[in-house]
VOPAGU-2260 file (C-alpha; in pm, 1 decimal, decimal comma):
REM VOPAGU-2260
SITE   aa  ch    i         X         Y         Z
SITE  MET   A    0    5769,1   -6996,8   -3946,1
SITE  LYS   A    1    5501,2   -6745,8   -3916,1
SITE  ASN   A    2    5719,2   -6493,2   -3766,4
SITE  PHE   A    3    5995,8   -6517,9   -3995,1
SITE  ILE   A    4    5695,0   -6476,0   -4289,7
SITE  ALA   A    5    5591,2   -6188,1   -4101,2
SITE  VAL   A    6    5947,1   -5998,9   -4104,8
SITE  LEU   A    7    5961,6   -6142,2   -4461,5
SITE  PHE   A    8    5684,2   -5975,8   -4582,0
SITE  LEU   A    9    5762,5   -5625,7   -4415,4
SITE  LEU   A   10    6117,8   -5637,1   -4557,1
SITE  VAL   A   11    6014,2   -5703,1   -4882,7
SITE  ILE   A   12    5697,2   -5411,7   -4847,6
SITE  SER   A   13    5974,8   -5187,5   -4713,6
SITE  ASN   A   14    6222,2   -5241,1   -4976,3
SITE  LEU   A   15    5928,2   -5130,8   -5253,2
SITE  CYS   A   16    5858,9   -4846,3   -5052,3
SITE  LEU   A   17    6199,8   -4738,9   -5046,5
SITE  SER   A   18    6317,4   -4808,4   -5398,4
SITE  GLN   A   19    6023,9   -4609,3   -5581,0
SITE  GLU   A   20    6222,5   -4336,9   -5748,5
SITE  ARG   A   21    6014,3   -3976,3   -5699,9
SITE  SER   A   22    6004,9   -3925,9   -6078,3
SITE  GLY   A   23    5986,3   -3565,3   -6204,2
SITE  TYR   A   24    6119,2   -3439,0   -5877,7
SITE  ASN   A   25    6291,4   -3082,5   -5933,9
SITE  GLY   A   26    6299,1   -2972,1   -5592,2
SITE  GLN   A   27    6071,8   -2907,3   -5293,9
SITE  ILE   A   28    5979,4   -2619,9   -5056,0
SITE  SER   A   29    5860,3   -2723,1   -4667,8
SITE  PHE   A   30    5738,3   -2473,5   -4429,5
SITE  GLY   A   31    5640,1   -2600,2   -4065,5
SITE  TYR   A   32    5643,8   -2580,3   -3685,2
SITE  ILE   A   33    5950,2   -2579,3   -3512,8
SITE  TYR   A   34    6027,8   -2685,8   -3143,3
SITE  MET   A   35    6298,2   -2667,9   -2940,9
SITE  ASN   A   36    6415,3   -2727,4   -2569,7
SITE  ASN   A   37    6647,5   -2544,2   -2385,8
SITE  ARG   A   38    6671,2   -2785,7   -2069,8
SITE  LEU   A   39    7006,7   -2904,6   -2155,5
SITE  ASN   A   40    7126,0   -2528,5   -2078,3
SITE  LYS   A   41    6989,7   -2527,8   -1775,0
SITE  THR   A   42    7157,3   -2355,7   -1440,8
SITE  ASN   A   43    7052,1   -2381,6   -1062,9
SITE  TYR   A   44    7244,3   -2092,1    -965,8
SITE  TYR   A   45    6930,1   -1834,6   -1047,8
SITE  ASN   A   46    6712,0   -2025,4    -853,1
SITE  PHE   A   47    6986,5   -2054,1    -563,3
SITE  LYS   A   48    6999,9   -1617,4    -579,7
SITE  ALA   A   49    6634,2   -1574,2    -638,5
SITE  ASP   A   50    6344,4   -1820,4    -580,8
SITE  ASN   A   51    6142,2   -1639,9    -843,0
SITE  THR   A   52    6328,7   -1706,4   -1136,9
SITE  PRO   A   53    6270,4   -2110,2   -1224,4
SITE  LEU   A   54    6450,3   -2163,7   -1553,8
SITE  ASN   A   55    6476,4   -2560,6   -1528,1
SITE  ASN   A   56    6301,9   -2578,4   -1869,4
SITE  THR   A   57    6256,4   -2330,8   -2098,0
SITE  SER   A   58    6136,0   -2372,5   -2435,3
SITE  MET   A   59    6098,5   -2193,0   -2831,5
SITE  SER   A   60    5840,9   -2248,3   -3065,4
SITE  GLY   A   61    5873,9   -2102,5   -3413,9
SITE  ILE   A   62    5869,1   -2159,0   -3804,2
SITE  ASN   A   63    6085,3   -2308,6   -4026,1
SITE  LEU   A   64    6128,4   -2245,7   -4379,7
SITE  LYS   A   65    6305,9   -2460,5   -4610,7
SITE  TYR   A   66    6414,6   -2547,6   -4990,7
SITE  THR   A   67    6543,2   -2877,8   -5082,7
SITE  TYR   A   68    6741,3   -2874,0   -5450,7
SITE  PRO   A   69    6812,3   -3247,0   -5586,5
SITE  THR   A   70    7187,7   -3341,9   -5725,3
SITE  ASN   A   71    7291,5   -3597,5   -5935,4
SITE  ASN   A   72    7317,8   -3803,7   -5651,2
SITE  PRO   A   73    6966,7   -3993,6   -5598,4
SITE  ASN   A   74    6987,5   -4040,5   -5234,4
SITE  LEU   A   75    7160,5   -3689,0   -5149,0
SITE  ASP   A   76    6997,7   -3336,5   -5169,2
SITE  ILE   A   77    7087,0   -2969,9   -5069,9
SITE  ILE   A   78    6931,5   -2787,5   -4867,1
SITE  PHE   A   79    6859,2   -2383,6   -4743,2
SITE  GLY   A   80    6623,1   -2242,0   -4540,5
SITE  THR   A   81    6593,3   -2048,3   -4262,6
SITE  LEU   A   82    6407,3   -2067,8   -3919,8
SITE  PHE   A   83    6279,5   -1827,1   -3614,3
SITE  LEU   A   84    6216,8   -1890,4   -3265,2
SITE  LEU   A   85    6049,9   -1724,8   -3006,2
SITE  GLY   A   86    6092,9   -1822,9   -2651,6
SITE  ASN   A   87    5735,7   -1986,2   -2489,3
SITE  ASP   A   88    5821,9   -1872,3   -2130,8
SITE  ASP   A   89    5660,6   -1587,2   -1971,9
SITE  LEU   A   90    5850,4   -1596,6   -1664,4
SITE  GLY   A   91    5905,7   -1331,4   -1397,3
SITE  SER   A   92    5756,7   -1084,9   -1175,7
SITE  THR   A   93    5676,9    -752,9   -1074,6
SITE  SER   A   94    5729,8    -597,6    -723,0
SITE  TRP   A   95    5808,6    -247,6    -685,2
SITE  THR   A   96    5733,6      49,0    -475,4
SITE  SER   A   97    5931,6     365,2    -406,1
SITE  GLY   A   98    6275,1     230,0    -314,3
SITE  HIS   A   99    6173,4    -128,2    -275,9
SITE  THR   A  100    6240,1    -368,4    -526,5
SITE  ASN   A  101    6164,9    -756,5    -585,2
SITE  SER   A  102    6148,9    -830,0   -1011,9
SITE  SER   A  103    6252,4   -1078,6   -1231,5
SITE  ASP   A  104    6239,5   -1108,8   -1627,6
SITE  TYR   A  105    6370,0   -1350,0   -1847,6
SITE  ALA   A  106    6369,9   -1397,0   -2253,2
SITE  LEU   A  107    6496,9   -1641,4   -2498,3
SITE  ASN   A  108    6484,1   -1628,3   -2910,3
SITE  GLY   A  109    6661,8   -1654,1   -3164,2
SITE  GLY   A  110    6671,7   -1728,1   -3534,1
SITE  SER   A  111    6887,1   -1889,6   -3817,5
SITE  ILE   A  112    6976,9   -1899,5   -4233,0
SITE  TYR   A  113    7138,4   -2210,9   -4292,3
SITE  ALA   A  114    7253,8   -2454,3   -4550,3
SITE  GLY   A  115    7378,6   -2826,9   -4587,3
SITE  ILE   A  116    7317,7   -3154,9   -4706,6
SITE  SER   A  117    7040,1   -3447,6   -4654,3
SITE  PRO   A  118    7101,7   -3767,8   -4711,8
SITE  GLU   A  119    6778,9   -3954,7   -4809,3
SITE  LEU   A  120    6696,4   -4314,6   -4848,7
SITE  LYS   A  121    6402,6   -4213,7   -5134,5
SITE  GLY   A  122    6094,0   -4356,1   -5236,4
SITE  ARG   A  123    5795,5   -4219,9   -5408,7
SITE  ILE   A  124    5575,8   -4228,2   -5125,2
SITE  PHE   A  125    5775,8   -4276,1   -4844,9
SITE  GLY   A  126    6148,2   -4220,4   -4771,5
SITE  LEU   A  127    6370,7   -4173,0   -4452,3
SITE  THR   A  128    6567,4   -3845,6   -4447,7
SITE  SER   A  129    6842,9   -3668,3   -4251,5
SITE  GLU   A  130    7021,4   -3348,6   -4262,1
SITE  PHE   A  131    7367,2   -3166,1   -4139,2
SITE  ILE   A  132    7354,1   -2786,1   -4152,8
SITE  ILE   A  133    7588,1   -2502,6   -4069,4
SITE  GLY   A  134    7511,6   -2152,7   -4121,1
SITE  ILE   A  135    7439,5   -1838,6   -3871,2
SITE  PHE   A  136    7266,9   -1959,3   -3575,0
SITE  SER   A  137    7222,5   -1641,5   -3340,9
SITE  PHE   A  138    7036,6   -1712,8   -3022,3
SITE  LYS   A  139    7003,1   -1460,0   -2740,8
SITE  GLU   A  140    6924,0   -1539,2   -2370,1
SITE  ILE   A  141    6877,1   -1258,3   -2101,8
SITE  ILE   A  142    6841,8   -1320,4   -1743,9
SITE  SER   A  143    6734,8   -1030,6   -1498,7
SITE  VAL   A  144    6702,5   -1018,1   -1121,8
SITE  TYR   A  145    6716,9    -747,1    -877,8
SITE  ASN   A  146    6588,6    -733,7    -537,2
SITE  ASN   A  147    6672,3    -459,1    -302,3
SITE  ILE   A  148    6489,0    -562,2     -10,6
SITE  SER   A  149    6656,8    -898,1     127,8
SITE  SER   A  150    6963,3    -844,1     368,5
SITE  ALA   A  151    7203,0    -937,5      86,7
SITE  ILE   A  152    7080,7    -724,7    -204,9
SITE  ILE   A  153    7053,1    -944,3    -577,9
SITE  ASP   A  154    7127,4    -775,2    -862,7
SITE  ILE   A  155    7164,4   -1003,3   -1210,6
SITE  ASN   A  156    7205,1    -877,5   -1571,0
SITE  ASP   A  157    7335,8   -1167,9   -1796,4
SITE  SER   A  158    7330,8   -1212,9   -2113,4
SITE  LYS   A  159    7426,6   -1492,6   -2359,4
SITE  SER   A  160    7450,6   -1504,1   -2714,9
SITE  SER   A  161    7556,7   -1668,7   -3004,5
SITE  VAL   A  162    7643,3   -1592,3   -3390,2
SITE  PHE   A  163    7758,8   -1903,9   -3544,4
SITE  GLY   A  164    7638,2   -2344,6   -3539,7
SITE  GLY   A  165    7475,6   -2613,2   -3663,0
SITE  MET   A  166    7210,5   -2846,4   -3691,7
SITE  SER   A  167    7130,2   -3173,4   -3717,5
SITE  SER   A  168    6796,9   -3386,5   -3753,1
SITE  PHE   A  169    6661,8   -3738,0   -3855,4
SITE  GLY   A  170    6313,8   -3813,0   -3968,9
SITE  PHE   A  171    6125,7   -3954,1   -4269,2
SITE  TYR   A  172    5879,3   -3815,0   -4525,7
SITE  LEU   A  173    5547,2   -3920,2   -4651,6
SITE  ASN   A  174    5436,1   -3809,3   -4993,5
SITE  LEU   A  175    5081,3   -3801,5   -5155,1
SITE  GLY   A  176    5106,7   -3661,5   -5488,6
SITE  LYS   A  177    5250,2   -3316,2   -5492,9
SITE  PHE   A  178    5204,6   -3251,8   -5082,0
SITE  GLY   A  179    5347,7   -3433,5   -4784,5
SITE  ILE   A  180    5515,2   -3429,9   -4456,2
SITE  ASN   A  181    5847,2   -3472,1   -4335,5
SITE  PRO   A  182    5829,9   -3506,7   -3925,5
SITE  SER   A  183    6163,3   -3524,2   -3762,6
SITE  VAL   A  184    6381,9   -3472,3   -3462,4
SITE  ASN   A  185    6629,1   -3196,9   -3489,9
SITE  GLY   A  186    6946,9   -3081,8   -3203,3
SITE  ILE   A  187    7093,0   -2727,4   -3295,1
SITE  TYR   A  188    7437,9   -2670,5   -3176,5
SITE  ALA   A  189    7522,6   -2249,5   -3133,9
SITE  GLY   A  190    7788,8   -2092,7   -3049,7
SITE  GLY   A  191    8039,3   -1767,6   -3048,2
SITE  LYS   A  192    8036,3   -1544,2   -2737,4
SITE  ASP   A  193    7849,1   -1808,9   -2542,5
SITE  SER   A  194    7698,3   -2168,5   -2626,9
SITE  PHE   A  195    7372,8   -2352,8   -2696,2
SITE  ILE   A  196    7261,5   -2703,8   -2720,6
SITE  PHE   A  197    6900,2   -2721,4   -2794,2
SITE  TYR   A  198    6685,5   -3026,0   -2889,7
SITE  GLY   A  199    6315,7   -3037,1   -3030,1
SITE  PHE   A  200    6103,1   -3138,9   -3381,6
SITE  ASN   A  201    6016,0   -2987,0   -3665,3
SITE  ILE   A  202    5657,0   -3062,3   -3824,1
SITE  PRO   A  203    5683,8   -2925,2   -4173,2
SITE  VAL   A  204    5412,2   -2946,1   -4472,7
SITE  THR   A  205    5626,1   -2999,0   -4838,1
SITE  PHE   A  206    5509,0   -2945,7   -5157,1
SITE  SER   A  207    5719,1   -3063,7   -5437,8
SITE  PHE   A  208    5779,0   -2969,1   -5810,8
């Protein structure tokens, strides 16, 4: 009986929070930190060819700026935004003398201009959010390895790039007046000449007006 009352109490509180309309809501700007992991794109090929190129768990960090505009549907918003990401990993080594080289280098970065929809369960203070986005998702990964010291010369200069893609996210918001936070978990698919799949999270500060 105690468990039933506790569950009922939580359901009532949740319903009250989610049923509160955000009066005077005309839009929102959010700005914050975004992190994306590159693990799903890893390959062991470069480890097989050269021991000094560990690419098992690279990642990117950056900023995400987004504008949210309400529609006539109280549970659906339209979003526009841009994000910029730089690689967190300074991988590579330099070993060079005249005629003898054993060096490697790695770079990963990208950005996006996007638009999409945001279905939400809205409350004045607390709510649940989701995003489904398409746009330009331009990412580039460069891997360079050169070793003419070993008996089998290694000469690799690979470049992967994308042009378009999409992003989805699921999270929640907490508003205190006009300011709030909207943390979420995110996934990005970027395609074109090559393709990437990234996953991570976004922690923005929001301002409603």
